[in-house]
DRENBA-729034 format. One record per residue (C-alpha): residue in one letter; residue number from 1; x, y negated, z. Coordinates in pm, whole numbers, plus 50000, padded with zeros to 5 digits. Example, Ala and Ser with C-alpha at 12.3 -4.5 7.8 and 13.67 -1.06 7.14 Angstrom:
# DRENBA-729034
SITE r   k    c1    c2    c3
SITE A   1 51230 50450 50780
SITE S   2 51367 50106 50714
//
This chain:
# DRENBA-729034
SITE r   k    c1    c2    c3
SITE M   1 52179 32238 41643
SITE Q   2 52527 32326 41746
SITE A   3 52632 32320 41383
SITE E   4 52496 31969 41344
SITE Q   5 52676 31862 41661
SITE S   6 53002 32009 41534
SITE I   7 52971 31829 41198
SITE W   8 52875 31493 41346
SITE P   9 53220 31397 41486
SITE F  10 53374 31486 41152
SITE A  11 53126 31261 40972
SITE I  12 53203 30975 41206
SITE G  13 53580 31020 41144
SITE Q  14 53522 31028 40771
SITE R  15 53331 30700 40787
SITE I  16 53605 30540 40996
SITE L  17 53871 30655 40747
SITE F  18 53666 30516 40459
SITE A  19 53638 30182 40639
SITE I  20 54015 30174 40693
SITE C  21 54075 30241 40323
SITE I  22 53839 29962 40229
SITE L  23 54024 29729 40466
SITE C  24 54362 29824 40318
SITE L  25 54236 29769 39967
SITE S  26 54100 29432 40071
SITE V  27 54450 29337 40189
SITE V  28 54654 29485 39901
SITE T  29 54428 29385 39614
SITE P  30 54450 29005 39668
SITE S  31 54831 29021 39675
SITE F  32 54835 29215 39349
SITE V  33 54584 28977 39201
SITE L  34 54786 28676 39318
SITE A  35 55098 28822 39161
SITE Q  36 54919 28827 38829
SITE E  37 54708 28516 38874
SITE T  38 54937 28277 38691
SITE E  39 54991 28507 38396
SITE E  40 54620 28602 38378
SITE N  41 54504 28242 38398
SITE F  42 54764 28157 38142
SITE I  43 54633 28422 37904
SITE E  44 54273 28314 37964
SITE D  45 54358 27960 37860
SITE A  46 54572 28085 37575
SITE E  47 54267 28240 37415
SITE Q  48 54107 27900 37387
SITE T  49 54423 27713 37289
SITE Q  50 54713 27768 37053
SITE I  51 55072 27858 37123
SITE V  52 55300 27569 37046
SITE G  53 55537 27674 36768
SITE D  54 55776 27380 36790
SITE E  55 56125 27479 36906
SITE T  56 56121 27195 37160
SITE Y  57 55848 27388 37347
SITE V  58 56061 27704 37382
SITE A  59 56243 27788 37707
SITE P  60 56494 28066 37780
SITE V  61 56441 28328 38047
SITE V  62 56768 28318 38242
SITE V  63 56872 28574 38502
SITE E  64 57211 28523 38670
SITE G  65 57325 28294 38393
SITE E  66 57235 28536 38113
SITE V  67 56967 28446 37860
SITE L  68 56740 28747 37809
SITE F  69 56490 28607 37562
SITE Q  70 56292 28294 37492
SITE V  71 55925 28232 37556
SITE R  72 55694 27969 37420
SITE G  73 55471 27745 37615
SITE F  74 55096 27722 37596
SITE T  75 54882 27419 37646
SITE A  76 54788 27558 37986
SITE L  77 55146 27637 38093
SITE P  78 55470 27468 37982
SITE A  79 55746 27690 37848
SITE D  80 55996 27613 38125
SITE E  81 55749 27700 38401
SITE R  82 55656 28024 38226
SITE A  83 56023 28118 38182
SITE E  84 56094 28047 38549
SITE T  85 55800 28263 38658
SITE I  86 55917 28556 38444
SITE A  87 56274 28525 38575
SITE T  88 56144 28528 38933
SITE K  89 55948 28851 38866
SITE I  90 56255 29017 38710
SITE I  91 56465 28932 39017
SITE E  92 56185 29055 39242
SITE L  93 56182 29384 39052
SITE A  94 56561 29414 39076
SITE E  95 56558 29359 39452
SITE A  96 56266 29596 39509
SITE S  97 56489 29904 39493
SITE E  98 56854 30010 39503
SITE E  99 56814 30275 39235
SITE P 100 57068 30224 38956
SITE S 101 56806 30265 38683
SITE V 102 56459 30128 38626
SITE E 103 56171 30218 38399
SITE I 104 55987 29944 38212
SITE E 105 55653 30038 38058
SITE V 106 55493 29857 37767
SITE L 107 55120 29897 37819
SITE P 108 54826 29778 37613
SITE H 109 54667 29455 37721
SITE R 110 54357 29280 37602
SITE Y 111 54576 28999 37464
SITE G 112 54862 29216 37333
SITE K 113 55114 29406 37543
SITE V 114 55219 29381 37905
SITE L 115 55552 29481 38061
SITE V 116 55500 29664 38390
SITE S 117 55730 29840 38634
SITE G 118 55555 30003 38925
SITE D 119 55303 29755 39056
SITE I 120 55490 29449 38920
SITE Q 121 55358 29293 38603
SITE I 122 55655 29115 38444
SITE V 123 55536 28944 38127
SITE V 124 55246 28951 37884
SITE V 125 55341 28953 37516
SITE T 126 55059 28807 37306
SITE G 127 54986 28859 36941
SITE A 128 55029 28488 36878
SITE E 129 55387 28499 37008
SITE A 130 55468 28804 36796
SITE K 131 55328 28630 36489
SITE L 132 55546 28324 36547
SITE E 133 55849 28552 36588
SITE G 134 55763 28737 36268
SITE L 135 55730 29073 36447
SITE K 136 55458 29309 36552
SITE V 137 55348 29277 36911
SITE E 138 55462 29634 36986
SITE A 139 55815 29564 36855
SITE L 140 55841 29236 37044
SITE G 141 55727 29409 37362
SITE E 142 55990 29681 37324
SITE L 143 56261 29419 37271
SITE Y 144 56154 29233 37583
SITE A 145 56142 29559 37780
SITE E 146 56496 29653 37675
SITE Q 147 56630 29313 37780
SITE V 148 56451 29328 38116
SITE K 149 56575 29683 38180
SITE T 150 56936 29581 38105
SITE A 151 56912 29275 38329
SITE V 152 56764 29465 38624
SITE E 153 57018 29747 38606
SITE A 154 57306 29496 38578
SITE Y 155 57168 29301 38876
SITE R 156 57160 29618 39090
SITE A 157 57501 29738 38967
SITE K 158 57668 29415 39078
SITE R 159 57538 29461 39431
SITE T 160 57653 29812 39500
SITE Q 161 57920 29874 39762
SITE S 162 58186 29963 39504
SITE A 163 58102 29650 39301
SITE R 164 58138 29430 39607
SITE I 165 58475 29587 39691
SITE N 166 58585 29525 39334
SITE S 167 58464 29163 39355
SITE A 168 58653 29110 39681
SITE T 169 58967 29253 39521
SITE H 170 58939 29015 39226
SITE A 171 58877 28718 39454
SITE F 172 59178 28812 39667
SITE A 173 59398 28844 39357
SITE W 174 59289 28504 39228
SITE T 175 59354 28352 39571
SITE V 176 59704 28498 39596
SITE G 177 59786 28375 39246
SITE F 178 59659 28027 39326
SITE I 179 59859 28012 39651
SITE L 180 60180 28114 39470
SITE L 181 60116 27858 39199
SITE S 182 60049 27590 39461
SITE I 183 60377 27668 39639
SITE L 184 60564 27643 39308
SITE F 185 60385 27318 39223
SITE F 186 60461 27140 39551
SITE R 187 60823 27257 39556
SITE R 188 60915 27177 39196
SITE R 189 60693 26882 39109
SITE N 190 60912 26604 39252
SITE S 191 61235 26755 39119
SITE L 192 61083 26785 38772
SITE V 193 60960 26425 38779
SITE R 194 61300 26297 38897
SITE A 195 61485 26497 38631
SITE V 196 61265 26361 38353
SITE G 197 61306 26008 38492
SITE R 198 61686 26037 38491
SITE F 199 61680 26173 38136
SITE V 200 61463 25885 38011
SITE E 201 61671 25626 38195
SITE G 202 61989 25767 38040
SITE R 203 61838 25765 37691
SITE F 204 61732 25402 37727
SITE A 205 62068 25281 37860
SITE D 206 62191 25194 37510
SITE V 207 61860 25030 37423
SITE E 208 61885 24816 37737
SITE Q 209 62235 24708 37639
SITE V 210 62138 24622 37282
SITE T 211 61825 24429 37381
SITE K 212 62012 24248 37661
SITE T 213 61786 24388 37936
SITE I 214 61468 24294 37749
SITE V 215 61384 24665 37751
SITE R 216 61487 24801 38090
SITE G 217 61556 25172 38109
SITE Q 218 61463 25183 38478
SITE A 219 61120 25034 38409
SITE V 220 61056 25276 38123
SITE A 221 61166 25568 38340
SITE G 222 60932 25452 38617
SITE L 223 60641 25442 38374
SITE V 224 60726 25792 38246
SITE R 225 60746 25923 38603
SITE F 226 60406 25774 38685
SITE I 227 60246 25930 38376
SITE L 228 60410 26265 38453
SITE Q 229 60279 26253 38811
SITE L 230 59928 26195 38677
SITE L 231 59964 26486 38436
SITE C 232 60094 26715 38711
SITE W 233 59814 26633 38954
SITE G 234 59555 26651 38678
SITE S 235 59682 26996 38577
SITE Y 236 59683 27111 38940
SITE F 237 59323 27005 39001
SITE M 238 59222 27168 38673
SITE V 239 59382 27494 38791
SITE F 240 59205 27458 39128
SITE Y 241 58875 27401 38947
SITE Y 242 58916 27720 38745
SITE Y 243 59038 27913 39050
SITE L 244 58727 27815 39244
SITE S 245 58505 27905 38949
SITE L 246 58669 28245 38901
SITE V 247 58643 28331 39271
SITE M 248 58276 28238 39270
SITE F 249 58234 28434 38947
SITE S 250 58366 28745 39124
SITE I 251 58079 28732 39375
SITE A 252 57740 28834 39241
SITE E 253 57541 28582 39446
SITE T 254 57753 28284 39332
SITE R 255 57808 28397 38973
SITE P 256 57534 28171 38825
SITE L 257 57690 27867 38994
SITE A 258 58034 27973 38870
SITE Q 259 57901 28004 38517
SITE L 260 57759 27655 38549
SITE L 261 58094 27516 38671
SITE L 262 58281 27689 38391
SITE T 263 58032 27556 38141
SITE Y 264 58093 27196 38248
SITE V 265 58462 27214 38152
SITE T 266 58490 27506 37911
SITE D 267 58208 27406 37678
SITE P 268 58355 27060 37605
SITE L 269 58696 27219 37547
SITE I 270 58544 27475 37314
SITE D 271 58353 27201 37133
SITE I 272 58677 27005 37094
SITE L 273 58853 27315 36961
SITE K 274 58568 27387 36719
SITE G 275 58569 27026 36606
SITE F 276 58944 27042 36551
SITE V 277 58912 27361 36346
SITE A 278 58631 27205 36141
SITE Y 279 58845 26894 36093
SITE L 280 59149 27087 35967
SITE P 281 59070 27038 35593
SITE S 282 59044 26661 35641
SITE L 283 59358 26665 35855
SITE I 284 59549 26847 35582
SITE T 285 59425 26590 35331
SITE L 286 59546 26307 35557
SITE V 287 59886 26474 35593
SITE I 288 59917 26501 35215
SITE I 289 59818 26134 35173
SITE V 290 60074 26028 35436
SITE F 291 60341 26244 35270
SITE I 292 60278 26097 34923
SITE T 293 60258 25742 35060
SITE R 294 60583 25777 35250
SITE Y 295 60779 25904 34952
SITE L 296 60630 25645 34718
SITE I 297 60748 25372 34954
SITE Q 298 61091 25533 34978
SITE G 299 61108 25554 34598
SITE V 300 61028 25184 34563
SITE K 301 61291 25102 34827
SITE V 302 61560 25303 34645
SITE L 303 61472 25129 34318
SITE L 304 61489 24781 34469
SITE D 305 61809 24861 34661
SITE N 306 61974 24951 34331
SITE V 307 61851 24624 34182
SITE E 308 61990 24429 34477
SITE A 309 62325 24610 34450
SITE G 310 62348 24529 34078
SITE V 311 62337 24894 33972
SITE L 312 62007 24844 33792
SITE E 313 61880 24538 33606
SITE L 314 61513 24460 33549
SITE G 315 61510 24178 33296
SITE D 316 61475 23840 33469
SITE F 317 61419 23999 33810
SITE E 318 61634 23811 34059
SITE R 319 61804 23977 34352
SITE H 320 61652 23756 34619
SITE W 321 61311 23884 34509
SITE V 322 61392 24232 34643
SITE A 323 61271 24180 35003
SITE P 324 60934 24018 34919
SITE T 325 60873 24260 34633
SITE Y 326 60933 24554 34864
SITE F 327 60699 24401 35121
SITE L 328 60422 24351 34862
SITE S 329 60472 24697 34713
SITE R 330 60449 24855 35056
SITE I 331 60128 24666 35136
SITE V 332 59969 24771 34805
SITE I 333 60069 25137 34846
SITE I 334 59949 25152 35207
SITE G 335 59624 24977 35112
SITE I 336 59551 25231 34838
SITE A 337 59639 25514 35077
SITE L 338 59397 25377 35337
SITE V 339 59119 25366 35078
SITE F 340 59171 25736 35004
SITE A 341 59224 25828 35370
SITE Y 342 58927 25638 35516
SITE P 343 58660 25905 35443
SITE H 344 58877 26166 35617
SITE I 345 58926 25969 35940
SITE P 346 58723 26122 36228
SITE G 347 58405 25926 36290
SITE S 348 58443 25708 35981
SITE D 349 58087 25786 35875
SITE S 350 57938 25684 36211
SITE A 351 57757 25354 36251
SITE A 352 57971 25261 36554
SITE F 353 58296 25308 36362
SITE Q 354 58167 25108 36068
SITE G 355 58046 24832 36301
SITE L 356 58386 24811 36469
SITE T 357 58551 24797 36126
SITE I 358 58329 24505 36024
SITE I 359 58398 24321 36352
SITE A 360 58773 24375 36314
SITE G 361 58759 24249 35956
SITE V 362 58571 23935 36059
SITE M 363 58814 23866 36345
SITE V 364 59116 23911 36118
SITE S 365 58968 23691 35845
SITE L 366 58882 23412 36091
SITE G 367 59209 23425 36279
SITE S 368 59450 23465 35989
SITE N 369 59361 23176 35758
SITE T 370 59686 22994 35833
SITE V 371 59887 23315 35813
SITE V 372 59740 23412 35477
SITE S 373 59786 23062 35336
SITE N 374 60152 23061 35444
SITE I 375 60207 23407 35294
SITE M 376 60049 23307 34962
SITE A 377 60253 22987 34961
SITE G 378 60564 23192 35032
SITE L 379 60494 23410 34730
SITE F 380 60458 23101 34510
SITE V 381 60781 22955 34648
SITE I 382 60970 23279 34590
SITE Y 383 60845 23375 34246
SITE R 384 60808 23037 34078
SITE R 385 61185 22978 34122
SITE S 386 61150 22616 34228
SITE T 387 61371 22670 34532
SITE N 388 61641 22927 34593
SITE V 389 61862 23016 34885
SITE G 390 62158 22775 34893
SITE D 391 61973 22481 34736
SITE R 392 61986 22146 34910
SITE I 393 61633 22010 34923
SITE K 394 61441 21728 35081
SITE V 395 61091 21789 35217
SITE G 396 60937 21473 35354
SITE D 397 61194 21330 35593
SITE L 398 61383 21659 35625
SITE T 399 61693 21731 35421
SITE G 400 61898 22048 35435
SITE D 401 62026 22362 35268
SITE V 402 61791 22655 35217
SITE V 403 61918 22940 35435
SITE E 404 61632 23190 35402
SITE I 405 61295 23207 35230
SITE K 406 61045 23427 35414
SITE L 407 60684 23502 35336
SITE M 408 60557 23263 35602
SITE E 409 60836 23010 35643
SITE T 410 61148 22867 35484
SITE I 411 61458 22809 35697
SITE L 412 61672 22500 35632
SITE K 413 62009 22405 35775
SITE S 414 62012 22028 35812
SITE L 415 62307 21799 35744
SITE K 416 62364 21796 36121
SITE N 417 62386 22178 36124
SITE E 418 62034 22219 36270
SITE L 419 61806 22507 36175
SITE I 420 61467 22379 36062
SITE S 421 61166 22606 36004
SITE I 422 60917 22473 35750
SITE P 423 60584 22655 35696
SITE N 424 60553 22762 35334
SITE A 425 60210 22600 35311
SITE K 426 60372 22263 35386
SITE L 427 60651 22338 35139
SITE L 428 60396 22413 34868
SITE N 429 60178 22108 34940
SITE S 430 60462 21855 34980
SITE E 431 60696 21683 34737
SITE V 432 61024 21872 34731
SITE V 433 61343 21707 34604
SITE N 434 61604 21959 34492
SITE Y 435 61955 21814 34487
SITE T 436 62114 22134 34357
SITE R 437 61916 22217 34046
SITE V 438 62060 22085 33717
SITE I 439 61792 21992 33466
SITE D 440 61970 21864 33151
SITE G 441 62333 21942 33222
SITE R 442 62433 21593 33334
SITE G 443 62370 21659 33703
SITE L 444 62220 21455 33983
SITE L 445 62213 21076 33941
SITE V 446 62357 20912 34253
SITE H 447 62276 20545 34313
SITE T 448 62314 20272 34573
SITE V 449 62231 19900 34584
SITE V 450 62447 19598 34684
SITE G 451 62348 19232 34691
SITE I 452 62594 18971 34558
SITE G 453 62540 18595 34543
SITE Y 454 62442 18416 34225
SITE E 455 62775 18231 34219
SITE E 456 62970 18548 34138
SITE P 457 63007 18647 33769
SITE P 458 62774 18944 33700
SITE K 459 63021 19108 33462
SITE K 460 63285 19103 33733
SITE I 461 63044 19261 33981
SITE E 462 62949 19533 33734
SITE A 463 63315 19609 33664
SITE M 464 63392 19631 34036
SITE L 465 63100 19868 34097
SITE I 466 63206 20092 33808
SITE E 467 63561 20092 33943
SITE A 468 63431 20199 34284
SITE A 469 63236 20483 34120
SITE D 470 63545 20592 33925
SITE R 471 63744 20611 34249
SITE T 472 63483 20832 34416
SITE K 473 63559 21204 34407
SITE G 474 63266 21417 34298
SITE L 475 63119 21161 34057
SITE K 476 63148 21244 33689
SITE K 477 63347 21027 33451
SITE T 478 63127 21148 33168
SITE P 479 62855 21037 33132
SITE K 480 63003 20708 33246
SITE P 481 62869 20527 33554
SITE F 482 62644 20231 33478
SITE V 483 62496 19933 33664
SITE L 484 62135 19818 33670
SITE W 485 61996 19492 33807
SITE S 486 61731 19617 34046
SITE Q 487 61610 19281 34179
SITE L 488 61665 18905 34164
SITE A 489 61634 18821 34530
SITE D 490 61616 18478 34695
SITE Y 491 61988 18445 34763
SITE A 492 62149 18733 34572
SITE I 493 62130 18965 34278
SITE N 494 62076 19331 34375
SITE Y 495 62303 19549 34164
SITE E 496 62241 19926 34146
SITE I 497 62540 20144 34064
SITE N 498 62446 20481 33908
SITE A 499 62672 20778 33853
SITE F 500 62622 21150 33785
SITE T 501 62738 21437 34003
SITE S 502 62703 21813 33984
SITE R 503 62782 21859 34351
SITE G 504 62442 21796 34507
SITE G 505 62536 21998 34814
SITE H 506 62805 21739 34898
SITE L 507 62582 21437 34846
SITE P 508 62629 21281 35195
SITE K 509 63010 21286 35157
SITE I 510 62990 21151 34802
SITE M 511 62763 20865 34910
SITE S 512 62992 20784 35201
SITE D 513 63298 20774 34974
SITE L 514 63111 20559 34721
SITE H 515 63015 20304 34986
SITE S 516 63372 20299 35118
SITE N 517 63516 20244 34771
SITE I 518 63268 19964 34701
SITE V 519 63381 19780 35014
SITE D 520 63747 19835 34927
SITE V 521 63710 19712 34568
SITE F 522 63511 19406 34671
SITE N 523 63765 19318 34941
SITE E 524 64048 19354 34693
SITE N 525 63875 19105 34464
SITE N 526 63778 18862 34743
SITE T 527 63407 18914 34685
SITE Q 528 63173 18901 34981
SITE I 529 62881 19147 34998
SITE M 530 62567 18968 35112
SITE T 531 62340 19267 35179
SITE P 532 62157 19373 35382
SITE S 533 62071 19018 35502
SITE Y 534 62184 18659 35436
SITE E 535 62141 18339 35634
SITE A 536 62408 18091 35508
SITE D 537 62754 18078 35353
SITE P 538 63022 18098 35626
SITE E 539 63307 17843 35632
SITE I 540 63557 18125 35591
SITE P 541 63466 18420 35368
SITE K 542 63417 18738 35569
SITE I 543 63686 18930 35384
SITE P 544 63981 19113 35545
SITE N 545 64313 18935 35464
SITE E 546 64528 19247 35463
SITE D 547 64504 19622 35484
SITE W 548 64489 19793 35824
SITE D 549 64816 19944 35930
SITE G 550 64649 20246 36094
SITE T 551 64721 20145 36453
SITE L 552 64445 20083 36709
SITE A 553 64471 19843 37002
SITE H 554 64509 20109 37268
SITE Q 555 64778 20279 37061
SITE L 556 64965 19949 37027
SITE G 557 64961 19904 37407
SITE V 558 65107 20249 37463
SITE E 559 65394 20179 37222
SITE Q 560 65479 19850 37398
SITE K 561 65506 20024 37732
//
């Protein structure tokens, strides 16, 4: 009886202890089950569905900015959510202890292999995933375990006391360097900008003098200073951006954000550098094309310069053709070079570049009709030899000497010493009278008309007109001048005196002298000229009685005083 009484309290204590254990298990087990609920449910659904093998359904497992491995999504769980869950478990494992090392076990699982460390289930590796990766499930599990082990140990190593001291040292060093650079920047920036401005202004002083202040050195220097200020501030903020990123990179907790900041700037720069390296063969090809094109143009220029200087003769090639021929040759050479260079221009194969090229071509074709027509007309004017520099021509109502023939216009100097610009299209489409060109060797036929009454003997009139032509300097004696009856008017006969001259450039002076001599000869022979109009015979013929003595009325008054 006493034995039973002594055992009874022990039995009661044993039952109480058993109840406490059951209670603890009831608390711990749900948390363990919850930790695995997502992965287990995921695997349950995976058995009834298929793993998506498309690369667009793959997500990386990222811990502190480092990609450990990639996982695929299932129909029940997207890849990005699965990757985030695995990353969270890895960080949880890393923060669970301060031990420098960790053991990752690869245990069998009903769906493949499972990575476990302590009571934390990290990731389940299924046979379907291993098949898509082309590996056995055991090998894939070991690879995952090695990556997880490395990530956890690195995570813990960065958070030791010595690592934090080292991080603080690096951050302090970066800060000191940035402060020194900032002091140098703010002290030397303005002096550098002013020095460059003075240099540019001095270099443009001669240009300003030559262009008569059209190009102002002070304005150019101001623009250069503004651009340099932008470059300085842009460089400073870029340095500040990298300083901030490097300081954050030194601290373990902010390292992922620092990696993100560095990626925003560094990745585009790296892409640009890679693109430049990949573009180097095309760039070398473009340089070779430019080199060949340049020296071809220089060779053509040397050839044409020798032709213009008379050192070299090219058959009937005239010297005034040198400038337009050089212009055309340069256009042809550059056009051929562009055809060869176009495939090597960056972005030339893109639809946007081709669209812009088409738009530019349409705009040029629509807006340059007049320009092209004038250029083509200029080529016809130059190469068909109808008009040369120095010729006196008449285009419509305009008369003058050809000063310069350009591709788009021809410059005339009028008889009144005016410069007249005539579009070459008008010159090509209009009637052009050339007073300088000699066709058959006799020269230009000069003519004028006078009206004399029917009462005067025609032979006498013809003789007087021929005498006036013989007195005129610049008119040829051979072939002899001749007279034509141009019209039998109501009150007079219109006589036309014709004479040849080889001095078409002096035509206004020749015509003036001819008219003066006609008046003199007719006055000498007491014959009255009835043109340009006639109303009645005056009582006294309108003929001067004697020659003028060369003295004007105001001069006569001065002599009398």
